[in-house]
C-alpha positions, 0 to 999 in steps of 0.5 A: 123133536124126533128123527127119522130116515126116509128111503127112496129109489132115486129112479122113482123119487130122488133128492132133486125131486124132493128139493124141487117141491120147495117148502110145500113138500110132498107126500111120502106116499106109497108106503105099504108096511104097517110098521113104517106107517105106524112110524109116520103116524107118530111123527110131528110137524118139525121132526127131522129126517134123513133122505136116503137113496136106496137100491144102487147108491145106498147113501144118505144125501140130505135132511128133510123135515115133516111139514104135514102130520099123518093123513090119508095116502092119496095113492090109494082108496084104502083108508088103512094107509097114511103118510106124512108130507116132508120138505127138503131142508139141506143136502149133506155136503158129503153123502154118507154111504151104507158101508160107512154107517155099517163100518162105524161102531158108533152106528152099530145099533142104527135101525138102518144097520139092523133092518135095512129094508124098512122104508121109514125108520126112526133114528136116535138123536145121537145117530142124527147128530153124528151123521150130520157131522160126518156129512159136513152139516150143522145140527 
């Protein structure tokens, strides 16, 4: 199993929107960055990820799971863009802010710290476990 982080502006697509989709999940569409697209191409069903509210709050608020592997993005006719589907698994009991992550030396190498603009990014198993612990959920 691999681990990921998916960023969304809550005014566009929020954790509550994701939860409302239930087990069917939703396409993680609209990504127009080749590196982020390539990360999605490498994802497998069952991979876990963090749902991150970007822009204002800048915090990890929940855990998601990949429920459909990469397929054409329905928001464009350009076949170079693909996306996965994700579903909500559980909220973090305590959201983890970007400032908390940057302030924790154990997370200093996290992609979110090094390249905070990338909308889909890998997370190591150790980073995933630590953030789950800090957020009050079991891995």
